[in-house]
C-alpha positions as CSV (number, residue, x, y, z in Angstrom):
1,X,0.0,0.2,0.3
2,X,1.2,3.7,-0.7
3,X,1.5,6.1,1.9
4,X,-1.8,8.3,1.1
5,X,-3.6,4.8,1.3
6,X,-2.4,4.1,4.6
7,X,-2.8,8.0,5.9
8,X,-6.3,7.3,4.7
9,X,-6.7,3.8,6.7
10,X,-5.7,5.5,9.6
11,X,-7.9,8.3,9.7
12,X,-10.8,5.9,8.9
13,X,-9.8,3.9,12.0
14,X,-9.2,6.8,14.2
15,X,-12.9,8.0,13.1
16,X,-14.4,4.9,14.0
17,X,-12.8,4.8,17.5
18,X,-14.0,8.2,18.2
19,X,-17.4,7.2,16.8
20,X,-17.5,4.5,19.0
21,X,-16.4,6.1,22.4
22,X,-18.7,8.9,21.9
23,X,-16.2,11.2,23.4
24,X,-16.3,13.8,20.7
25,X,-19.6,14.8,19.1
26,X,-20.4,13.0,15.9
27,X,-20.6,16.2,13.9
28,X,-17.0,17.4,15.0
29,X,-15.5,14.1,14.4
30,X,-16.7,14.4,10.8
31,X,-15.4,18.0,10.2
32,X,-11.9,16.7,11.9
33,X,-12.0,14.0,9.4
34,X,-12.6,16.3,6.4
35,X,-9.9,18.7,7.5
36,X,-7.2,16.0,8.0
37,X,-7.6,14.8,4.4
38,X,-7.3,18.2,3.0
39,X,-4.2,19.1,5.4
40,X,-2.8,16.0,4.1
41,X,-3.2,16.7,0.7
42,X,-5.4,13.5,0.3
43,X,-8.4,15.1,-1.3
44,X,-8.6,18.9,-2.6
45,X,-10.5,21.8,-0.9
46,X,-12.8,21.6,-3.6
47,X,-13.7,17.6,-3.2
48,X,-13.6,18.3,0.7
49,X,-16.6,21.0,0.0
50,X,-18.4,18.9,-2.8
51,X,-20.0,17.1,-0.1
52,X,-21.9,20.2,1.1
53,X,-23.7,20.8,-2.2
54,X,-24.7,17.3,-2.8
55,X,-28.3,16.7,-3.2
56,X,-28.2,13.7,-0.5
57,X,-26.8,15.8,2.2
58,X,-29.4,18.7,1.4
59,X,-32.0,16.3,1.2
60,X,-31.3,14.9,4.4
61,X,-30.8,18.7,6.1
62,X,-34.5,19.1,4.5
63,X,-35.5,15.8,6.3
64,X,-34.4,16.5,9.6
65,X,-36.1,20.2,9.3
66,X,-39.2,18.4,8.3
67,X,-38.7,16.2,11.3
68,X,-38.4,19.0,13.8
69,X,-41.5,20.8,12.3
70,X,-43.8,17.6,12.8
71,X,-42.5,17.1,16.1
72,X,-42.9,20.8,17.6
73,X,-46.4,21.5,15.5
74,X,-48.0,18.5,17.9
75,X,-49.2,16.7,14.8
76,X,-48.3,13.5,16.3
77,X,-50.0,14.3,19.6
78,X,-53.4,12.6,18.7
79,X,-51.6,9.2,18.1
80,X,-49.9,9.7,21.4
81,X,-52.9,10.1,23.3
82,X,-54.5,7.0,21.5
83,X,-51.5,5.1,22.6
84,X,-51.6,6.3,26.5
85,X,-54.5,4.4,26.8
86,X,-52.7,1.0,26.4
87,X,-51.9,-0.5,29.4
88,X,-50.4,-4.5,28.3
89,X,-46.9,-4.3,27.5
90,X,-46.9,-6.6,24.3
91,X,-50.1,-4.7,23.1
92,X,-48.2,-1.2,23.6
93,X,-44.8,-2.8,21.9
94,X,-47.0,-3.9,18.8
95,X,-48.9,-0.7,18.4
96,X,-45.8,1.7,18.8
97,X,-44.2,-0.5,16.0
98,X,-47.1,-0.5,13.7
99,X,-47.1,3.4,14.2
100,X,-43.6,4.3,14.0
101,X,-42.6,2.0,10.9
102,X,-44.9,3.9,8.5
103,X,-44.0,7.2,9.8
104,X,-40.1,6.5,9.6
105,X,-40.4,6.0,5.9
106,X,-40.9,9.6,5.8
107,X,-39.7,11.1,9.4
108,X,-36.4,10.7,10.9
109,X,-36.0,7.9,13.5
110,X,-34.5,10.2,15.8
111,X,-37.1,12.6,15.8
112,X,-39.9,9.5,15.8
113,X,-38.1,7.8,18.9
114,X,-37.6,11.0,20.9
115,X,-41.4,12.1,20.6
116,X,-42.6,8.6,21.6
117,X,-40.2,8.2,24.4
118,X,-41.6,9.8,27.2
119,X,-45.0,8.2,26.4
120,X,-43.3,4.5,26.3
121,X,-41.9,5.6,29.6
122,X,-44.8,6.5,31.3
123,X,-46.8,3.4,30.1
124,X,-44.1,1.3,31.4
125,X,-43.9,3.1,34.7
126,X,-47.6,2.5,35.1
127,X,-47.4,-1.3,34.2
128,X,-44.1,-2.0,36.1
129,X,-42.9,-3.1,32.4
130,X,-38.8,-3.0,31.8
131,X,-38.8,0.0,29.3
132,X,-35.8,-2.3,27.4
133,X,-39.0,-4.4,26.4
134,X,-40.6,-1.5,24.7
135,X,-38.1,0.9,23.8
136,X,-35.9,-1.2,21.8
137,X,-38.5,-2.6,19.7
138,X,-39.6,0.9,18.8
139,X,-36.1,1.8,17.9
140,X,-36.1,-0.9,15.5
141,X,-39.2,-0.4,13.9
142,X,-38.3,3.2,13.1
143,X,-35.3,1.9,11.6
144,X,-37.0,-1.0,9.4
145,X,-39.3,1.7,8.3
146,X,-36.7,4.4,7.3
147,X,-35.5,1.8,4.7
148,X,-39.0,1.7,2.8
149,X,-38.1,4.8,0.9
150,X,-35.6,6.9,-0.6
151,X,-36.0,9.7,1.7
152,X,-36.5,7.5,4.9
153,X,-32.7,7.2,5.7
154,X,-29.6,8.7,4.7
155,X,-28.0,5.4,3.3
156,X,-30.4,5.5,0.5
157,X,-30.1,8.8,-0.6
158,X,-26.4,8.3,-0.6
159,X,-26.7,5.2,-2.7
160,X,-29.0,7.2,-4.9
161,X,-26.6,10.1,-5.4
162,X,-23.4,7.7,-6.1
163,X,-25.6,5.8,-8.8
164,X,-26.3,9.2,-10.6
165,X,-22.8,10.2,-10.3
166,X,-21.5,7.1,-12.2
167,X,-24.1,7.9,-14.6
168,X,-26.6,5.2,-13.6
169,X,-30.4,5.9,-13.2
170,X,-31.4,7.3,-10.1
171,X,-33.9,5.5,-7.8
172,X,-37.6,6.6,-7.2
173,X,-38.9,7.3,-4.2
174,X,-40.8,4.4,-3.6
175,X,-38.7,1.9,-5.4
176,X,-37.2,0.6,-1.9
177,X,-40.9,0.0,-0.8
178,X,-41.7,-3.5,-1.7
179,X,-38.8,-4.9,-0.6
180,X,-38.5,-2.7,2.7
181,X,-42.1,-3.2,3.6
182,X,-41.7,-6.7,3.4
183,X,-38.4,-6.7,5.4
184,X,-40.4,-4.6,8.0
185,X,-43.2,-6.7,8.3
186,X,-40.7,-9.9,8.7
187,X,-38.9,-7.9,11.3
188,X,-41.9,-6.7,13.4
189,X,-43.2,-10.4,13.5
190,X,-39.9,-11.7,14.9
191,X,-39.8,-9.2,17.4
192,X,-43.2,-10.0,18.5
193,X,-42.9,-13.6,18.5
194,X,-39.0,-14.2,19.0
195,X,-37.4,-11.3,20.1
196,X,-39.7,-10.6,23.0
197,X,-38.2,-13.8,24.7
198,X,-35.0,-12.6,24.3
199,X,-35.0,-9.2,25.6
200,X,-34.6,-8.8,29.7
201,X,-38.1,-9.2,31.6
202,X,-36.9,-6.8,33.8
203,X,-33.8,-4.0,34.6
204,X,-32.0,-4.0,37.7
205,X,-31.3,-0.8,39.0
206,X,-30.0,0.3,42.4
207,X,-31.9,2.2,44.7
208,X,-30.5,5.7,45.8
209,X,-31.2,7.7,48.4
210,X,-32.6,10.5,46.4
211,X,-35.1,8.0,44.7
212,X,-36.0,6.8,48.3
213,X,-37.0,10.3,49.5
214,X,-39.2,11.4,46.6
215,X,-38.3,13.0,43.3
216,X,-40.3,16.3,43.2
217,X,-39.1,19.4,44.8
218,X,-41.5,22.4,45.3
219,X,-42.3,25.1,47.8
220,X,-44.8,25.0,50.8
221,X,-45.9,28.3,52.5
222,X,-46.9,28.4,56.1
223,X,-50.5,29.9,56.8
224,X,-50.9,31.5,60.1
225,X,-53.0,28.4,61.5
226,X,-50.5,26.1,60.4
227,X,-49.7,23.6,63.3
228,X,-46.0,23.7,62.3
229,X,-45.9,27.4,63.4
230,X,-43.6,27.8,66.5
231,X,-42.0,24.1,65.8
232,X,-38.6,23.2,64.4
233,X,-38.4,20.8,61.7
234,X,-36.8,18.3,64.0
235,X,-39.6,18.7,66.2
236,X,-42.2,17.9,63.3
237,X,-40.4,14.9,62.0
238,X,-41.6,15.7,58.5
239,X,-39.6,12.6,57.3
240,X,-40.5,10.1,59.7
241,X,-44.2,11.0,59.7
242,X,-45.0,12.2,56.1
243,X,-42.1,11.4,54.0
244,X,-41.4,14.9,53.2
245,X,-37.6,16.4,53.5
246,X,-36.9,19.8,54.0
247,X,-33.9,21.2,52.3
248,X,-34.3,24.7,52.7
249,X,-36.1,27.3,54.6
250,X,-37.0,30.6,53.0
251,X,-37.8,33.6,55.2
252,X,-38.6,36.7,53.2
253,X,-35.3,37.1,51.0
254,X,-33.0,35.0,53.5
255,X,-32.1,31.3,52.8
256,X,-31.7,29.5,55.8
257,X,-29.5,26.4,54.4
258,X,-29.7,24.5,58.0
259,X,-33.6,24.7,58.8
260,X,-33.8,21.7,61.3
261,X,-33.1,23.9,64.2
262,X,-35.0,27.0,63.1
263,X,-38.4,27.9,64.8
264,X,-41.0,27.9,62.1
265,X,-43.2,31.3,61.6
266,X,-46.3,32.2,59.7
267,X,-45.7,32.8,55.9
268,X,-42.2,30.9,55.8
269,X,-41.7,29.2,52.9
270,X,-40.4,25.6,53.2
271,X,-38.4,23.9,49.9
272,X,-39.1,20.3,50.6
273,X,-38.5,17.3,48.5
274,X,-40.8,14.0,48.0
275,X,-43.3,12.0,46.2
276,X,-46.2,14.3,44.9
277,X,-48.8,12.6,46.4
278,X,-47.0,12.7,49.9
279,X,-46.8,16.2,49.4
280,X,-50.4,16.8,48.7
281,X,-51.3,14.9,51.8
282,X,-48.9,16.8,54.0
283,X,-50.1,20.3,52.6
284,X,-53.4,19.5,53.4
285,X,-52.6,18.3,56.9
286,X,-50.3,20.8,57.9
287,X,-52.6,23.7,56.5
288,X,-50.1,24.9,53.7
289,X,-50.1,26.6,50.6
290,X,-47.9,25.9,47.4
291,X,-45.6,29.0,47.0
292,X,-44.7,31.2,44.9
293,X,-46.2,29.6,41.7
294,X,-49.6,29.0,43.4
295,X,-51.4,31.9,42.1
296,X,-54.6,31.0,40.3
297,X,-55.9,34.7,40.1
298,X,-59.8,35.0,40.3
299,X,-60.7,32.3,38.0
300,X,-61.4,29.5,40.4
301,X,-64.5,28.3,38.7
302,X,-62.4,27.3,35.7
303,X,-61.4,23.9,35.3
304,X,-57.7,23.1,36.6
305,X,-56.2,19.6,35.6
306,X,-52.8,18.7,37.5
307,X,-50.3,17.1,34.7
308,X,-46.7,15.7,34.8
309,X,-44.6,16.8,31.7
310,X,-41.4,16.1,30.7
311,X,-38.9,18.5,28.8
312,X,-37.8,16.8,25.6
313,X,-34.4,17.4,23.6
314,X,-34.5,20.4,21.5
315,X,-37.2,21.7,23.2
316,X,-37.5,25.9,23.1
317,X,-38.1,25.7,26.9
318,X,-34.5,24.2,27.6
319,X,-32.1,26.6,29.4
320,X,-35.0,28.9,30.4
321,X,-36.2,29.6,33.9
322,X,-39.8,29.2,34.9
323,X,-39.8,33.0,35.5
324,X,-38.5,33.8,32.0
325,X,-41.0,31.5,30.3
326,X,-43.8,33.1,32.5
327,X,-46.2,30.1,32.4
328,X,-49.2,32.0,34.1
329,X,-49.4,34.7,31.7
330,X,-48.4,33.0,28.2
331,X,-49.8,29.6,28.7
332,X,-52.2,30.3,31.6
333,X,-50.5,27.5,33.4
334,X,-48.7,27.2,36.9
335,X,-45.5,25.3,37.5
336,X,-45.9,23.6,41.0
337,X,-42.7,21.5,41.3
338,X,-39.8,20.4,39.2
339,X,-37.9,17.0,39.0
340,X,-34.3,17.1,37.8
341,X,-32.8,13.6,37.5
342,X,-29.7,12.9,39.6
343,X,-29.9,16.5,41.2
344,X,-31.3,17.7,44.3
345,X,-32.5,21.3,43.8
346,X,-31.7,23.9,46.4
347,X,-32.8,26.9,44.2
348,X,-36.4,28.6,44.4
349,X,-38.6,27.3,41.7
350,X,-38.4,30.4,39.4
351,X,-34.8,30.2,39.5
352,X,-34.2,26.7,38.3
353,X,-33.0,26.3,34.6
354,X,-34.8,23.6,32.7
355,X,-33.1,20.8,31.3
356,X,-33.9,17.9,29.0
357,X,-35.5,15.3,30.9
């Protein structure tokens, strides 16, 4: 082999290692490869930039934009609500695959899986099913649907582009459909009849202290008539009696970081952590109010629904605080609590920056 061939092989192997390790972003690795090829004079600058004007590249970029538009427009919400009614794991798995596979032919599989991920996790939690038994088949179905059309996956587009560059006829949009649909049906059948027995029945996780003490963090304000007034948190035994854990005591603009020995006063605000049901029970028993987001205005007669929502990747609310989003004015909604995995919040809710998940 010649020196340029050895250099090219070395660059390819390094790129594979970086892709597999995931220590560097995929797009950064791709750009590094292009730069190295140009710097080592293995390709010309014109050849390096030619890919950005390639029809396949432009089409893939357009498909990502289309996928994001479909995702953010809420076009898939009716289907998501229909699937949320399914409680049987095997039926949910089948329904998700049958729904995602056809859409995967026109929408990028990453956007599809990201859209249905919160729904699948919620149903798995309600039925006590291992998410692995639902999420893996769902991801496979999205990929199997992607090969059914020319625009469903980037590999098909790249093949079409290379064929035309070598003087061959291009592929039609639905030229892959017959074979792709047949393989998708076979794949889904295999996953339902054989694959389900190969997937783990349950996932083993080590329970942590954070999970044991509940996941939601919210603010509770003491009314003057609350039985907690005059007591310390240690005396009230919130954890032992109610399963609620006080993280901080807010008194006006003061943050009292060690509240256990501090005597509680009317209008104090406790930053507490626990399961939502326990927080609600404790709030009613101790005559407390949700604060400071608990401002419903004068429309007490209007219907109110308590919901739990997850911030999805690439959401427009990522990086914003609740105060910046101003739910009350913009969406007539009020944030009562926040849950961030692996982190105990110690900020006022309005100052917490939202993150994916």
